[in-house]
N, C-alpha and C positions, 0 to 999 in steps of 0.2 A: 504493499500500499504506499502511496506517495506521501511524502512529508508535507503536512499543512500547518498553518497557524491557528492556534486555539486560544481562547480567553479563559484563564483560570483565576480563581480567587486565591491570593497569597497572604492576605491578612484581613482581619476584621476587628471592629471595635464598637463599643456602645456607651451610652450614657443613660443610666437609670435615674430619674429624679429622686430627690431625697424625701419629698413630702408625700406621706402615705394617706390617701383619702379613703376611708372605709364607707361602706354603704350606710352605716348608722349616721354618718356625718351629713346626710341629706334629710334626716328626720324633721328638721326644722325648716326646711324650704317650702315655699309656696309655689305649687305647680298649677299651671293653666293650660287649656287646650289651645289649638291654633286659632280659635275664635274668641280668645280672651276670656273664656269662662273658667272659673276655678274648678279644679277636678274634685268630684265628690268622694272619691275613694281616699281612705286614709293613707298617709305617707308609708305607714308600715306595709300596707297591701301593695302600693305602688313599687316600693323597693323590692319586696319579695318577688313580685311578677317579673320585674326586670332582671333580677339575679337568676331566676329559673330559666328565662328565655336566653339571656346573653352569657350566663356563667360568670359574670363579673361580681367579685366580692369586694374588691378594692382596686384603686388605680393610683398612678403617680402624677404629682404636679410639680412644676419647677418652683423654686423660691422666687420671691419678688424681684430679686436683682438679676435674674437671668432672662434672656430672650432666645429665640430659636437659633440664631446664628451662634450664640455662646455654646449651646449644647451640641450644635453641629460640629463646632470646632473640637469640643471635648471628645466626641465620639471619633472624629478624624484623627486626633492626636493619639487616642487609645489604639486605633488601628495601625498607624504608622509605627508607633512604639512596639506594639505586638509583633509586627513583621520585621522590625529593624530596617525600616525603609527610610531613605533620605527623601524628605518632602520636595527637595529641588528636582528630583528625578521624575516627578509627576508631569504627564503631558496634559492631563485634563482633570479638573475638579468639577463634578456635577452634584449640585445640591437640590434634591427633590423636597419641595415643600409646597404649601398652598396659600399661606397667609402672611409670609414675611415675618419681619420682627414686630411683635405686638408687646409693648411694655405694660407693666402692671399699673403704671400711672396714666399713660395715655394709650388707651386700647384701640388703636388704629393700625392698619397694616403699613409697614414700612419696608419697601423693597428696593430702595435706591440708596447706595449701590447694591447690586445683586448680593444675596447672602453668600454665594460662592466666592465672590471677591472678597467679602469680609472674612471668610474662613481662610483664604489664601493670605490675607494680611495678617491674621492672628498666628498663622503657621510660620510667618516670617519668610515666606518664599519670595525671592527676588527674580527668579527666572521668568522673563516675560513670555516664554513659550509654554508656560503652564497656563492654559486657558481655563477661565473659571465662569461657569454660567449656571443659571437656575432652571428648574424643570418643574412647572405646575402641571400635574396630571392626575389630580385626585389622589386617592389612597394608593393607586397603582403606580405612582410617580417614581419610587425608588426602583422597582422592577424595570420600568421603562428606561431608567438611567443605566441599568446593566445592559439592556438591549442596545442602547446607543453606544455604550462603552465597547461592546462586542464589535460593532461596525468599525470603530476607530482602530481597534487592535488587530482585527483580521485583515483590514486594508493596508496595514503598515503605517497608518497615520499616527499611531501612538504605541508605546511599549508599556506604559503604566497609567492607569486611570483610577482616581479615587471617586467613588459613588457614595454619597451620603443621603440618608433620609431623616428629616428632623421636623418636628412639629410641636407647638404649644397650644393644643386645642382648648385647654382650660381658659385661655385668654379670649376666645371667640364663641364659647358655648353659652347658652342662655341659661341662667340659674333657675328660671321659672318654666323650663321645658324639661319634662322628665328625661328626654334624650341626653341631657347634659351629663347624666350619670354614666353614660357609655364612654365618653371621650376622655382622653389622657394626654400626657406629654411624654416625649422621649426622643432619642436619636440613636441611629446606627450607622455604621459605615463599613465598606469593604474597599480593598485595593485589588484591582484586576491587573493581570499582566499577560502580555503576549508570550505564548510558548509553542515552539514547533514540535510536532509529534507525528509518528507514522500510524498511530491508532487514535481514534476520537477520544478527546478528554475535555474537561471544562464544559463551556457552554456548547451544547449539541444542537439545540433548536430553540426558537421562541416564536410567539404568535401574539398579536395584539388586535383588538377591535374596539370601535367606538360606536355606541348606540345614542345617536342624538335626536331621536324622535321624541315621543312624549316622556321619555326617561331623562331627558337632558336636565330637567329641573327637579328631579327626585331629590337631589341634594343641592341646596342653594343658600344664599344668604338672605336674611329677612329680619323683620322687627322682632322684639321680644314678645313672647306669648302673653306676658303681663301688660295690660294697657298702661301706657305712660312711662314704662320702665326703659331706661337707656335710650331716651329720645336721641336721634341722629346717630345711633349705633346700629351696626348690622351684626347678626348672630348666625351661626351655622344652623341650618334647618334641614330636616330629613323627613321624607315621607317613608317611614320605616316599613309600613306594610308593602307599599309598592316595590321598594328596593328589595325586600325579602323575597317577594314573589317572582320578580324578574331575574334576580341573581340565580335563582334555582333553575330557571328556564335557560339562561345564557351561559353561565360560567362553566358548567361541566362540558358542554360542547366545544368551547374555546380551548379548554385544557386538552381535550381529546385531540383536536386539530394539531396542537403543539406536539403532543406525544407521537402522533402518526407521522410527523415530519422526520423523526429520527429513525424510524423503522422499528422502534421498540413497541412493547405493549405495556400495559399497566402493571403486569406481573413483574416487569423489569425494574419498577420504581421501588426504591427502598424507603424513601422519606417523602412526605408531602408537607410542604410549608405553605400554608395559605394565610393570606392577610388576616390578622386577628380582629375581626369585626364583631363577630357574634358567634358564641360557641355552638348554639343549636344550628345556625345557618351553615357554619363550616362543616359541621357533622353531616348535615343534609347534602351539601355539595359533594362531599366524599362518597356518601352512599350512592348518589345518583351517578357519579363518575364510575364507580364500580359496576353499576348496573348497565352502563353503556358498554362495558367490556364483557358483560354477562358473567361477572365474577360475584359469587354469593357471599363469600367469607372475606371480611376486611381484616388484615393482619393487625395484631396488637401493637400499639406504640408507633404506628406508621405516621401519625400526624401530631407532632409536638404542639402544645398549646401554652400560651402565656397569658391569655386574656383574663383568667380569673384574678390575677394579681397585678397585671400591668394595664388592663383596660385596652381601649382602642386608640393607639396613638398614630393613626393614619399611616403615612409613609414610613414611619419608624418601626412598625410592628415586625415586618419581615427581617430587615437587617439586624434588629435587636435580637430576634429569635434565633437567627442564624448564628450570631456571635455567642449567645448564651450556650447553644448546643455545642459549638466549636471548642469552646473553653471548658467544657465539662461542668458548667454551672447548672445543668439539668441532668442529674445522675442517672436517670432512667432512659436518656437519649444520647445518641452519639452518631457521628458521621465516620464511616469507615472508607479506607481507600478503595476505589473502584466501584463504590456504590453510586447509584443514580438518584439525584434529588429533584423533585419537582417543586417549582415555585409557582404561585398563582395569586393574582390580586384583582380587585374590582374596587372602583370608586367613582366619584362625581365625574360627570362628563357625558354619558356613563361609560367610563373606560374600563376594559378588561384586558389582562395579559397573563401569559404563562411562559415559563422558561424551563427547559430540561437541562441539568448540569450533572456531569460525571466527576465525582470527587477524585482528586489526585493526592 
């Protein structure tokens, strides 16, 4: 077999925020529906139902002094130090996020300069050929960053690319919308490197799709559910029922298209890393995916989960999960050499993507 260039992950890092927010911390919140009516259920019932559906028991928030670019830098530094990589050797820095830097004092999006440029500055990189840019692609942004990095590496445009996913959803979630209990903060990063091989390694295939019909506004920005609260502010809003229903119809098929590009089958996949959006939804996606391949038995421990204690940190969920498993911070999970890992994500847009990776 001829030698080809492949993209492999050579280092990873993450930043887990220090502030732990338990479900009980929402007991004193006032919750309203989208029409501004106070919810009649007690907060105990609302919280219990959310935990049953999402699996979330607690989540992490950043401290008041940090913004998204700060934790993106911390995750990037962790990755570079973990891999012993000189930051000056990076050809690209891609930062996936959706809201920029939102401070605790002035809760508006700040995206100028780009967060990637801020991270480059914080890393002290002086090499002008280290190109830094941002990627807003909903919760699927970090995975799309890997896909873009793969293009640079395979084409010879780059030899090393840093891809970061970072978000502080606590700053843009509506405290009077029960969906605020889903969202969290966090950051994760990986460094990809070009490597020649006579056998397929690293990124084997990827597939992305955008559904911009009636789903385009299933996640959007809007006013608080509580009338008169946060005037002139926009908060993240989600049509949870529509998202759930459509994700189950769309995502398994997108994943299968990606796997089929490799010539492998689902039986060849050792780990499935799905964006940590909702425990029940992720389990349903996995079940439907196995049904597409007419496989009745789902292997134990095939799908690592962090949502119960980290919540949904958007673009940060996948790189954080990858880093935790890679560094043996999840004792029951591990990546072994030669195993095949499936990544998949879905988010606002409605953007869906998947990637198949052979571990080295």
